[in-house]
N, C-alpha and C positions, 0 to 999 in steps of 0.2 A: 326297200321297195316292197317286201312281202307284207309288212304292216300296212302299207298304203293300199296294196291290192286287196287285202282282206277287208279293210275299212270300206273301200269303194264298192266292193262286190256285195257286201252285207251292210247296208246303211243302218244307222242306229235305230233300233226298234222304237225308242222313245219318241222320235220325230214323227212316227207314223201311227202311234196308238190312236190318235184322234180320228184317223181315217176309217176306223172300224165301225163308227156309228153312222147309220143311214138317216138319222134324224126323225122328226115327226111329220105328220101330214099324210096326204093321200099317196097312193102308189105312184101316180103320175108326177107328183111334186118331188118325190125322192129321186127320180131319174132325170130331172131337169138340170140344165147348167145354171147354177145359182150364184157362184162367186168367181169373179175375175180379179186377178192382181195385176196392176199396171206398175211397171218398174222403170222409172226414169233413170238411165245409167249415170254413174259418177256422182258428183256433188261435193260441196264443201271444199276441202283441201285437194280433192281429186277433180281437176278441171276436165279430164278427158282430152280429146283431141282439140287443138287450137287452130283456128283459121286466121285469116288476115285481120278480121275485126271481131270475131265471135268465138265463144267457147262452147264445146259440145254439151257440157253440163247444163248450160242455160237454155240452149235450143231444145234439147230433149225434154226438159222439165216443162217448158211452155207447151210443147206438143202433147205430152202426157196429161197435163191438167185439162187440156181441151178434150182429149179422149174421155177423160172422166166425166166432164160436163155433158158431153153428148150421150154417154151411157146413162147418166142420171136422168137426163131429160127424156130420152126416147125409149129407154129400157128401165123404168123405175123399179121394176121387180128384181133387178139384178143387183147383187151386193158387190160394190166396187171398192177394192182395197188398194191404197197407194203405198209403195215402200218409202217414198218421201214426197212431201208437198212443198218443200222449200229447199234452199241451198245448204244442205247438210250432207256430211259424209256418212254413208251407210255401208258397212262391210258386206261382202258378197254372201257370207253364210247367214247374216242377219236378214238379207233380202229373201233368201230361201226359207228361213224360219218363219217369216211373216206369212208367206204363201202356204206353208205346210200347216201352221197352227190355225189358219183360217179356213182349212179344208177347201182350198181353191180348186176350181175345175179347169182353170186355164191361167197360164202365167205368160205375160207379155212384157219383155224387156226392150226398151227403146233406146237406140244409140245413133250416133252419126260417125261415119267412117272417115279414115284418113290414110293417105298413101303418098309416097315420095313423088310419084308421077302425077302432077296436078291436072293432067288431061283426062284422067280416069274419072268417070261419073256413073251415077245410077243407084238404084235401090236394090237391096238384097236381104233375104231373111234366112237366118240360120236355125237349124235344129241340132240337138245334141248328137254327136257321133264322131267318128274318126275322120280327120281332114282328108280330103281327096286331092289336095294340091298344096303347094307351098304357100300360095296366096291365102288360102283358107286358114292355114296354120298361123300365118302372121297376124291375121285378124284376131284369132283366139288368143295369141300371145299378148296382143295389145290390150284386149279387154280383160284378160286375167291378171295383167301386171299390176292392177289396182291393189292386189292383196299385199304388196310390199309396203303399202301405207298403213296397214293394220298392225297393231301391237301383237308380237309373238306369232306372226303369220306362219313361220316355219313349223312351230308346234301345232298350231290350229289346223293347218292343212297337211300335217305329217310329212314334211319334206318336199312337198310339191314346189317345183321351181318353174314359174310361168315362162321363163325365157329358155328353158332347156327342152329340146325336142324329145329327149328320153322320157321326161315326165308325162308326155302325152301318149305313151304306150298304153297306159291304163285304159284309155278310151277304147282301144281295140279289144279289150277284154270284157267290156260292158255290153249287156243286152238290154236295150231300152224298150220296155214294153209299150211305152207311149209314143214310139217313133212314128207310127202310121197316123195317129191323130195329130201329132205335131206337124208332120209334113202336110196334112190336109189343111190345117189352119194357115201354115206358112204360104201355101199355094194361093189361098184366098187373099192373103195380104198382098202378095205380088200381083195378083190379078187386079186388085183395086188400084195399086200404084200405076200399073201399066195402062189399064183401060179407062180409069176414071180420073187419074191425075196426070197422065201423060208422061210419067217418069220412065227412064230407060230401065228395062227389066233385066237385072243381073241374075235372077233366078233364086231357087231354093237350094241351100247348101248345108253341108254338115261340118261341124268342127267341135273341138273339145272345150266348151265353155263351163267353167266351174259353177256359175250361178244356175245354169240349167241342170247340171249334174246333181245338185243338191235338192232340187224341187221334185216332189212326188205327184206330178200331174203333167198333162201335155203342156209344153212350153216352147217359146221361140224367142230369139233375139233378133230384133228388127234393126237393120242399118238403113235409115231413111235417106241417106245420101252421103256424098263425100264433102266434108268441110274443107278438104285440101283443094277442091275444085272451086275456083272463084265464083263462077256462075251459080253452082249448086249451093255454095255457102250463102249467097245473097237470097236465093229462093227459100232455103230452109229457115233463114232468119227473118224473112218478110212476114207480114201479117197474113197475106193471102197464102203463102207457102205453108205456114203452120196450120191454117184452116184446112187446106187441101190434104195435107199429110195426116192430120188428126182424124179427119172425116173418113179417110181411106181405112185407117186402122179400126175406127169405130164400125164401119160397114162390114169389115171382115169378121169382127167379133159378133155382130148382129147376125150375119149370115151363118156363121159357125153355130151359134146358139140355136137358130131356127132349125138347122139340120139335125143337131144333137137332140133337141126336144122332140122333133117330129118322129125321128126314128125310135126313140124310147117310148113315146106315147103310142105309136103303132104297135110296138112290141107288147106293151101292157094290155092293150085292147085285144090283140090277137091271142095272148096268153089267157085272158079272162074268158074269151069266147071258146077257145079250144078246150079249156079245162072245166067248163060248166057241167056240173053233174058227174064229173069224172075225177075222183080223188086219187086214183092210182096212176103211177108213172110206168108206162110200158115203152120199151125200146124196140118193138117190132111193129112194122107197118104203121108208123106214126106220121104219114105224109100230111103236110099242112100244119103240123104243130111246131111250136117254137122250142128249140133245144138250147139249153143254157150250158155254157162252159166258162172256165176261168182262164183268161189269157195270162201267161207268165213270162213270155219271151218273144222277141221279134228280131230277125236277123236277115241281112241281105244275102246270106248263103246258108245252106243246111248246117245244122249243128250236129256234131258227132254224138253218137249214142252213149259214149263214155264220158261226156261232158255235161255241165249244167245246161238245162234243167233235168235232163234224163236221170242223173244220179241223185236227184232230190225227191222225185216222185215215181211211183210205180205206174201210174196211168198217165201217159203223155200222148197227145194227139197233135199231129202236124198238119197244117194246111197252108196253101200258098195264096197270097192275095197281091196282085200286081207283081212287083219285083222282090217281095219280101216273104220269107218263111215265118209263119206264126206258130206258136206252141201253146197248147192249153192242157189243163188238167180238170178233173171233175166232169160230171155229166148228169143232167137232170132236166126233166120237162117241167119241174116245179120251180117257180121263181123263189118261193120261200125256202126250199131246200138248198138252192145254190147260194142264197144269202147267208144261210147258217154255216155253209162250208167256207165262205170267203175269209172270215177272220183266221181260220186255221192255216189257210194258204198264205195269208199276209204275214204270218209269223216267220215264214221262210222267204217269201218274195213280197216285200212291203208294198211295191207299186203294181201289184196284179189288179185285174179288174174283170168284171163279168162281160161276156160277149154272148150274143144270141144268134142262132141259125134257124133258117126255115127252108125246107126243101133243099138242104145242102148249101145254101147261100147265107153269108153273114149279113145280118140286118141291123145289128147294133154292136158297139156304140158308133 
């Protein structure tokens, strides 16, 4: 288990080296949401859940392809990457590799749920975390069980057993710095399902999904409905159902991108105005200026000072946002300075990212 803990707490640096580049173009372009990965669950020899007449792998692929088409049509500037576009088997680590190597800003995995009780129905969206109920754990076990179809899965995932409750202890040790962004997007998805499609809202939940653990960006796993419920199976498999569900996910991505780009655009404008004619960074009486930090951890409860990230950096600042405690390091009023610092922090915390504050309130991302 120690090898597994060490591997999962310190992800392979090679997977994240590509994240160190900010690319070319204007400052505004550098901070826009540019790439989304759409991940239709299962495929090929992995059918996923099976209903009376339909298979999960077919339903979610149809929905995912429609999401791609909507994004291409209405957000042509967005780079849309698919983990599969036909009925083929794609290992979980390969799905994550696709997202990481394409420097994705958002990862959306689409699935259909199943449970023994055929009366249960509704849509729910998961983010990475420790399961809060046995029901959430069972969903994670079902989705993670696909790894047994992979060659040498025990060696590849270093002993992880998708059917063993003990294997999920690792998720309790993880601090996901993208948790707040993932929850924000998941909430947008559920809002669309409930208010625009009329689906029963089962809420935003946390569970230990391997495919989300391996990705280095905000990500969610969407369960569009229960294929084990006869009525919901018919809806998901129908032409109108696929249109409604795909358009809901598209609108959630569109709205998330608009908020993401607007916040970052405002930050850049504010920074430019505040620093005009002032090349010095002063940390006294800087009311109205944007202060940059690098977020390195997020937790639903305070982290002890003898634990990570406190034992990794000398300068740690804690703040609370909603029900979560956030931890940052680094400090600068210069966007250029904080960008220079980011690669050094990424060597220790690969999925860290820049956050901005103005008058004590976080304004990005």
